[in-house]
Each structure stands twice: as C-alpha cells, then as structure tokens.
TORKOL-4160 file (C-alpha; in steps of 0.2 Angstrom, whole numbers, padded with zeros to 4 digits, m for minus):
138
<pt num="1" X="0068" Y="0193" Z="m0157"/>
<pt num="2" X="0055" Y="0201" Z="m0146"/>
<pt num="3" X="0043" Y="0186" Z="m0150"/>
<pt num="4" X="0056" Y="0174" Z="m0145"/>
<pt num="5" X="0060" Y="0182" Z="m0129"/>
<pt num="6" X="0041" Y="0183" Z="m0125"/>
<pt num="7" X="0039" Y="0165" Z="m0129"/>
<pt num="8" X="0053" Y="0160" Z="m0117"/>
<pt num="9" X="0045" Y="0171" Z="m0103"/>
<pt num="10" X="0029" Y="0162" Z="m0106"/>
<pt num="11" X="0036" Y="0145" Z="m0107"/>
<pt num="12" X="0045" Y="0147" Z="m0090"/>
<pt num="13" X="0033" Y="0158" Z="m0080"/>
<pt num="14" X="0023" Y="0143" Z="m0074"/>
<pt num="15" X="0037" Y="0138" Z="m0063"/>
<pt num="16" X="0044" Y="0155" Z="m0058"/>
<pt num="17" X="0043" Y="0159" Z="m0039"/>
<pt num="18" X="0044" Y="0142" Z="m0032"/>
<pt num="19" X="0062" Y="0144" Z="m0025"/>
<pt num="20" X="0055" Y="0151" Z="m0009"/>
<pt num="21" X="0047" Y="0134" Z="m0006"/>
<pt num="22" X="0061" Y="0123" Z="m0012"/>
<pt num="23" X="0068" Y="0108" Z="m0002"/>
<pt num="24" X="0084" Y="0098" Z="m0004"/>
<pt num="25" X="0080" Y="0090" Z="m0021"/>
<pt num="26" X="0067" Y="0094" Z="m0034"/>
<pt num="27" X="0050" Y="0086" Z="m0031"/>
<pt num="28" X="0047" Y="0085" Z="m0050"/>
<pt num="29" X="0037" Y="0068" Z="m0048"/>
<pt num="30" X="0022" Y="0077" Z="m0041"/>
<pt num="31" X="0020" Y="0087" Z="m0057"/>
<pt num="32" X="0019" Y="0071" Z="m0068"/>
<pt num="33" X="0001" Y="0068" Z="m0073"/>
<pt num="34" X="m0004" Y="0085" Z="m0067"/>
<pt num="35" X="m0005" Y="0103" Z="m0073"/>
<pt num="36" X="0006" Y="0117" Z="m0067"/>
<pt num="37" X="m0005" Y="0132" Z="m0069"/>
<pt num="38" X="0001" Y="0150" Z="m0068"/>
<pt num="39" X="m0012" Y="0164" Z="m0067"/>
<pt num="40" X="m0008" Y="0182" Z="m0070"/>
<pt num="41" X="m0017" Y="0198" Z="m0062"/>
<pt num="42" X="m0026" Y="0201" Z="m0078"/>
<pt num="43" X="m0035" Y="0183" Z="m0077"/>
<pt num="44" X="m0025" Y="0175" Z="m0091"/>
<pt num="45" X="m0016" Y="0159" Z="m0087"/>
<pt num="46" X="m0004" Y="0147" Z="m0095"/>
<pt num="47" X="m0001" Y="0128" Z="m0092"/>
<pt num="48" X="0014" Y="0117" Z="m0092"/>
<pt num="49" X="0014" Y="0098" Z="m0091"/>
<pt num="50" X="0031" Y="0089" Z="m0086"/>
<pt num="51" X="0034" Y="0072" Z="m0093"/>
<pt num="52" X="0045" Y="0059" Z="m0085"/>
<pt num="53" X="0055" Y="0057" Z="m0100"/>
<pt num="54" X="0063" Y="0075" Z="m0098"/>
<pt num="55" X="0051" Y="0084" Z="m0110"/>
<pt num="56" X="0037" Y="0096" Z="m0106"/>
<pt num="57" X="0022" Y="0103" Z="m0116"/>
<pt num="58" X="0012" Y="0119" Z="m0113"/>
<pt num="59" X="0000" Y="0132" Z="m0118"/>
<pt num="60" X="0005" Y="0150" Z="m0117"/>
<pt num="61" X="m0007" Y="0164" Z="m0110"/>
<pt num="62" X="m0013" Y="0166" Z="m0128"/>
<pt num="63" X="m0016" Y="0147" Z="m0130"/>
<pt num="64" X="m0001" Y="0145" Z="m0142"/>
<pt num="65" X="0008" Y="0128" Z="m0140"/>
<pt num="66" X="0024" Y="0127" Z="m0130"/>
<pt num="67" X="0037" Y="0113" Z="m0128"/>
<pt num="68" X="0054" Y="0109" Z="m0123"/>
<pt num="69" X="0065" Y="0099" Z="m0111"/>
<pt num="70" X="0068" Y="0099" Z="m0092"/>
<pt num="71" X="0081" Y="0093" Z="m0081"/>
<pt num="72" X="0083" Y="0092" Z="m0062"/>
<pt num="73" X="0098" Y="0101" Z="m0054"/>
<pt num="74" X="0099" Y="0099" Z="m0036"/>
<pt num="75" X="0083" Y="0107" Z="m0028"/>
<pt num="76" X="0078" Y="0115" Z="m0045"/>
<pt num="77" X="0070" Y="0110" Z="m0061"/>
<pt num="78" X="0077" Y="0119" Z="m0077"/>
<pt num="79" X="0066" Y="0122" Z="m0092"/>
<pt num="80" X="0073" Y="0124" Z="m0110"/>
<pt num="81" X="0061" Y="0129" Z="m0123"/>
<pt num="82" X="0061" Y="0122" Z="m0141"/>
<pt num="83" X="0044" Y="0127" Z="m0147"/>
<pt num="84" X="0043" Y="0140" Z="m0152"/>
<pt num="85" X="0062" Y="0141" Z="m0154"/>
<pt num="86" X="0070" Y="0154" Z="m0142"/>
<pt num="87" X="0087" Y="0159" Z="m0136"/>
<pt num="88" X="0097" Y="0143" Z="m0130"/>
<pt num="89" X="0095" Y="0146" Z="m0112"/>
<pt num="90" X="0087" Y="0137" Z="m0098"/>
<pt num="91" X="0077" Y="0144" Z="m0084"/>
<pt num="92" X="0079" Y="0135" Z="m0067"/>
<pt num="93" X="0068" Y="0137" Z="m0051"/>
<pt num="94" X="0064" Y="0127" Z="m0036"/>
<pt num="95" X="0048" Y="0116" Z="m0033"/>
<pt num="96" X="0038" Y="0116" Z="m0017"/>
<pt num="97" X="0043" Y="0101" Z="m0006"/>
<pt num="98" X="0025" Y="0096" Z="m0003"/>
<pt num="99" X="0018" Y="0098" Z="m0021"/>
<pt num="100" X="0001" Y="0089" Z="m0023"/>
<pt num="101" X="m0014" Y="0093" Z="m0033"/>
<pt num="102" X="m0023" Y="0108" Z="m0025"/>
<pt num="103" X="m0007" Y="0116" Z="m0018"/>
<pt num="104" X="m0006" Y="0135" Z="m0022"/>
<pt num="105" X="0008" Y="0148" Z="m0020"/>
<pt num="106" X="0012" Y="0165" Z="m0026"/>
<pt num="107" X="0028" Y="0170" Z="m0036"/>
<pt num="108" X="0034" Y="0182" Z="m0049"/>
<pt num="109" X="0037" Y="0179" Z="m0068"/>
<pt num="110" X="0053" Y="0183" Z="m0076"/>
<pt num="111" X="0047" Y="0201" Z="m0079"/>
<pt num="112" X="0044" Y="0203" Z="m0060"/>
<pt num="113" X="0025" Y="0202" Z="m0061"/>
<pt num="114" X="0016" Y="0193" Z="m0047"/>
<pt num="115" X="0008" Y="0177" Z="m0052"/>
<pt num="116" X="m0002" Y="0163" Z="m0043"/>
<pt num="117" X="0004" Y="0146" Z="m0046"/>
<pt num="118" X="m0005" Y="0130" Z="m0043"/>
<pt num="119" X="m0004" Y="0111" Z="m0046"/>
<pt num="120" X="m0021" Y="0105" Z="m0053"/>
<pt num="121" X="m0025" Y="0087" Z="m0056"/>
<pt num="122" X="m0024" Y="0079" Z="m0073"/>
<pt num="123" X="m0017" Y="0081" Z="m0090"/>
<pt num="124" X="m0029" Y="0086" Z="m0105"/>
<pt num="125" X="m0032" Y="0072" Z="m0117"/>
<pt num="126" X="m0022" Y="0080" Z="m0131"/>
<pt num="127" X="m0006" Y="0079" Z="m0120"/>
<pt num="128" X="m0011" Y="0062" Z="m0112"/>
<pt num="129" X="m0004" Y="0051" Z="m0126"/>
<pt num="130" X="0014" Y="0059" Z="m0124"/>
<pt num="131" X="0012" Y="0057" Z="m0105"/>
<pt num="132" X="0008" Y="0038" Z="m0106"/>
<pt num="133" X="0022" Y="0035" Z="m0119"/>
<pt num="134" X="0034" Y="0043" Z="m0108"/>
<pt num="135" X="0029" Y="0033" Z="m0093"/>
<pt num="136" X="0031" Y="0017" Z="m0104"/>
<pt num="137" X="0048" Y="0021" Z="m0110"/>
<pt num="138" X="0062" Y="0010" Z="m0103"/>
C-alpha cells in the first residue's frame, strides 16, 4: 500500500502547484509534444507526457515508468494513474494560461514539498510513437 501511495504521488507531482496560474479553461494543448518536468530540492526530477488521446506517460524520480489517463475539468487537468496501479483516485490541478516550452513555475507536491515545474520542448523517442499515434487517431 505504501508503494502504491508513493507511486500516485510521483505520478501526479509533475502537475502540482499550477492552480495559482490557472485560467478559465485548462491549457492542456501546450503540453502535447512537450515534457512537464518537476524538479525537487534534492535535484531529482520526474517527467510527464500528456497525449491528445487522454493518456499520459511518465518516468518517476527513480526512473520507473508511470502511465494513466487524464481529463480536463474546467480550468484543471485531472490525472488518474494506472501504471503502476494505485488507489482509484484522480488528482486535479490547474495549468498555466501561458504555457509554452521554457516556462517555469514553483509549486508543491502532494506531500507539501516545494518543487520547480517547467515545460520543456519535445518528447523522448521511446514515447514519441504513442504521441504520434494519438495525434492520428480520429
């Protein structure tokens, strides 16, 4: 159970703290084709890639694969993790209204720790095939 809770925290932390910069509707499109990076005070980081088909992939701070689905609810994006399996809950947070590669902001993870979030250009090749397939889906 402890591992599941830690995985849920890891899978969601990349998008925590965005609420302060949220606008009227979730600006999820800026994340497509880019990496949402969260960096912790100890120098470790995790990465999340949102796909247009409502799925996301990621790598935890310990470089373990993460995955799940996302939805948009008003000005928030909500993540539900399925890999590794966790509790059946969604974590929702706002996105910056002016998200573009290079934007940085600070926030807190679910445990209250300060993190630095950024949107960096591109998606690694191992996740690019899923990104391209999602863009081609009707």
